[in-house]
C-alpha positions as CSV (number, residue, x, y, z in Angstrom):
1,M,161.8,-70.8,72.8
2,T,160.6,-73.3,75.4
3,T,158.1,-73.4,78.3
4,T,158.2,-75.1,81.6
5,T,155.4,-77.5,82.6
6,T,154.2,-78.5,86.1
7,M,156.3,-81.7,85.9
8,G,159.4,-79.6,85.3
9,K,159.6,-80.6,81.6
10,K,159.9,-78.0,78.9
11,K,157.5,-77.8,75.9
12,P,158.2,-76.0,72.6
13,A,156.3,-72.7,72.0
14,G,154.8,-74.0,68.8
15,E,153.1,-76.9,70.6
16,E,151.5,-74.4,73.1
17,I,150.2,-72.3,70.2
18,T,148.8,-75.4,68.6
19,Q,146.9,-76.2,71.8
20,L,145.5,-72.6,72.0
21,D,144.2,-72.5,68.5
22,P,141.1,-74.7,69.1
23,L,140.2,-72.5,72.1
24,L,140.6,-69.3,70.1
25,R,138.6,-70.8,67.3
26,D,135.8,-71.9,69.7
27,L,135.8,-68.5,71.3
28,S,135.6,-66.8,67.9
29,E,132.7,-69.1,66.9
30,K,130.9,-68.4,70.1
31,K,131.5,-64.6,69.6
32,K,130.1,-64.8,66.1
33,S,127.1,-66.9,67.3
34,F,126.4,-64.4,70.0
35,R,126.6,-61.5,67.5
36,N,124.2,-63.3,65.2
37,S,121.9,-63.9,68.1
38,V,122.0,-60.2,69.1
39,I,121.3,-59.2,65.5
40,S,118.4,-61.6,65.3
41,L,117.0,-60.4,68.6
42,S,117.3,-56.8,67.5
43,S,115.5,-57.7,64.3
44,E,112.7,-59.4,66.2
45,L,112.5,-56.5,68.6
46,R,112.2,-54.1,65.7
47,D,109.5,-56.3,64.1
48,V,107.6,-56.4,67.4
49,R,107.8,-52.7,67.8
50,N,106.5,-52.2,64.3
51,R,103.6,-54.5,64.9
52,L,102.9,-52.8,68.2
53,A,102.9,-49.4,66.4
54,E,100.6,-50.8,63.8
55,R,98.3,-52.1,66.4
56,E,98.3,-48.8,68.3
57,D,97.6,-47.0,65.0
58,C,94.7,-49.4,64.3
59,L,93.2,-48.8,67.7
60,R,93.6,-45.1,67.3
61,K,91.8,-45.1,63.9
62,L,89.1,-47.3,65.4
63,T,88.6,-44.9,68.2
64,V,88.4,-41.9,65.9
65,A,86.0,-43.8,63.5
66,K,83.9,-44.7,66.5
67,Q,83.7,-41.1,67.7
68,E,82.8,-39.9,64.2
69,A,80.1,-42.6,63.9
70,E,78.7,-41.7,67.3
71,A,78.6,-38.0,66.3
72,K,76.9,-38.8,63.0
73,T,74.5,-41.1,64.7
74,E,73.6,-38.4,67.3
75,M,73.1,-35.8,64.5
76,M,70.8,-38.2,62.6
77,G,68.9,-38.9,65.7
78,Q,68.4,-35.1,66.2
79,Q,67.3,-34.7,62.6
80,I,64.8,-37.6,63.0
81,C,63.4,-36.0,66.2
82,L,63.0,-32.6,64.4
83,L,61.3,-34.2,61.4
84,K,58.9,-36.1,63.7
85,T,58.1,-32.8,65.6
86,S,57.5,-31.1,62.3
87,L,55.3,-34.0,61.1
88,E,53.3,-33.8,64.3
89,K,52.7,-30.1,63.8
90,R,51.6,-30.7,60.2
91,D,49.2,-33.4,61.4
92,K,47.7,-31.0,63.8
93,Y,47.4,-28.4,61.1
94,L,45.8,-30.8,58.7
95,Q,43.3,-31.9,61.4
96,L,42.5,-28.2,61.9
97,E,42.1,-27.6,58.2
98,A,39.9,-30.7,57.9
99,A,37.7,-29.5,60.7
100,N,37.4,-26.0,59.1
101,N,36.6,-27.6,55.8
102,Q,33.9,-29.8,57.4
103,H,32.5,-26.7,59.1
104,L,32.4,-24.9,55.8
105,G,30.7,-27.9,54.2
106,F,28.0,-27.7,56.9
107,N,27.6,-24.0,56.2
108,V,27.2,-24.7,52.5
109,L,24.7,-27.4,53.2
110,H,22.6,-25.1,55.5
111,T,22.9,-22.3,53.0
112,N,21.6,-24.5,50.3
113,E,18.7,-25.6,52.5
114,D,17.9,-21.9,53.3
115,E,18.0,-21.1,49.6
116,E,15.7,-24.0,48.8
117,H,13.4,-22.9,51.6
118,L,13.2,-19.4,50.2
119,K,12.5,-20.7,46.7
120,Y,9.8,-22.8,48.1
121,V,8.2,-19.9,50.0
122,D,8.5,-17.6,47.0
123,G,6.8,-20.2,44.8
124,N,4.0,-21.4,47.0
125,G,3.0,-19.3,50.0
126,I,3.4,-15.6,49.4
127,D,0.8,-13.5,51.3
128,Q,0.0,-9.8,50.8
129,K,2.6,-8.6,53.3
130,E,5.3,-10.5,51.5
131,I,4.2,-9.1,48.2
132,V,4.4,-5.6,49.6
133,H,7.8,-6.5,51.0
134,V,9.0,-7.8,47.7
135,S,7.5,-4.7,45.9
136,S,9.3,-2.4,48.3
137,N,12.5,-4.3,47.7
138,Q,12.0,-4.0,44.0
139,N,11.5,-0.2,44.4
140,V,14.7,-0.1,46.4
141,I,16.5,-2.1,43.6
142,S,15.2,0.3,40.9
143,S,16.2,3.3,42.9
144,G,19.8,2.0,43.3
145,E,19.7,2.1,47.1
146,I,19.9,-1.7,47.6
147,S,22.8,-2.9,49.6
148,D,25.0,-5.9,48.9
149,G,23.3,-7.8,51.6
150,Y,20.3,-8.4,49.3
151,Y,22.5,-10.9,47.4
152,Y,23.8,-12.5,50.6
153,F,22.9,-16.1,50.0
154,P,24.0,-16.6,46.4
155,R,27.3,-14.7,47.0
156,L,27.9,-16.6,50.3
157,R,27.3,-19.9,48.5
158,L,29.8,-18.9,45.8
159,E,32.4,-17.7,48.3
160,I,32.0,-20.7,50.5
161,G,32.4,-23.0,47.4
162,L,35.6,-21.2,46.3
163,L,36.9,-21.3,49.8
164,S,36.1,-24.9,50.2
165,Q,37.9,-25.7,46.9
166,E,40.9,-23.7,48.1
167,L,41.0,-25.4,51.4
168,H,40.7,-28.8,49.7
169,S,43.6,-27.9,47.5
170,H,45.6,-26.9,50.6
171,V,44.7,-30.1,52.4
172,E,45.9,-32.1,49.4
173,K,49.2,-30.2,49.2
174,H,49.7,-30.7,52.9
175,Q,48.9,-34.4,52.7
176,T,51.4,-34.7,49.8
177,R,54.1,-33.0,51.9
178,D,53.1,-35.1,54.9
179,E,53.7,-38.3,52.8
180,E,57.0,-36.9,51.6
181,L,58.0,-36.2,55.2
182,K,57.0,-39.7,56.3
183,M,59.0,-41.2,53.4
184,R,62.0,-38.9,54.4
185,I,61.8,-40.1,58.0
186,L,61.6,-43.7,56.9
187,E,64.6,-43.2,54.7
188,L,66.6,-41.6,57.5
189,E,65.7,-44.4,59.9
190,L,66.8,-47.0,57.4
191,C,70.0,-45.1,56.7
192,F,70.6,-44.8,60.4
193,Q,70.1,-48.5,60.9
194,D,72.3,-49.4,57.9
195,R,75.1,-47.0,59.1
196,K,74.9,-48.5,62.6
197,R,75.1,-52.0,61.2
198,R,78.1,-51.1,59.1
199,I,79.8,-49.4,62.0
200,N,79.4,-52.4,64.2
201,T,80.7,-54.7,61.4
202,Q,83.8,-52.5,60.9
203,K,84.3,-52.3,64.6
204,L,84.2,-56.1,64.9
205,T,86.5,-56.5,61.9
206,K,89.1,-54.1,63.3
207,L,88.9,-55.7,66.7
208,N,89.4,-59.1,65.2
209,K,92.4,-57.9,63.3
210,C,93.9,-56.3,66.4
211,Y,93.3,-59.5,68.4
212,Y,94.8,-61.6,65.6
213,C,98.0,-59.4,65.6
214,Y,98.2,-59.7,69.3
215,F,97.9,-63.5,69.4
216,L,100.3,-63.8,66.5
217,D,102.8,-61.8,68.5
218,R,102.3,-64.1,71.5
219,I,102.7,-67.2,69.4
220,T,105.9,-66.0,67.6
221,R,107.6,-65.0,70.8
């Protein structure tokens, strides 16, 4: 088998095949290189998609964590407001109790003064009319017709003393609860500040991680 050239000479078929072999080999190598490039690009594209999905998932988790932290922060703020309102009410109540206790103390003081005055009058300056009055009162006592008002001052002093002790005990209890509420509010405020600080730290860490992934993608492209 022979072939005809442009100069009119004939070449053997084997020589033509020999000339085509380097071209076919070069074409095959280019095809293989192109296939490898496509595979490499596909792998890089898959990696980029995975990193992008991870970044989106990171941003989504960060958004959810931010919303939860804001909700918890708002709830803690409401609790602190309620506790402060309750503390203000208790302060007003304690002030009222202290005023009542002071008023009762004044009453006890005046009662003691009245009793001392009566003792002084009975011991130093009783005239005939007072003797008759005392005698008539003694007759009423002996007849069983005396009312409870005759023992007004000693009984009032005893009742006021007991009431004063009771009020003092209540005031101490309320002061203790007041201190507990103040400590609770302080703990909540410290917890609130610590949670806010940790949320900000986590937010910055996640943002830095996302930015690092983003710049790494830009560099590797």
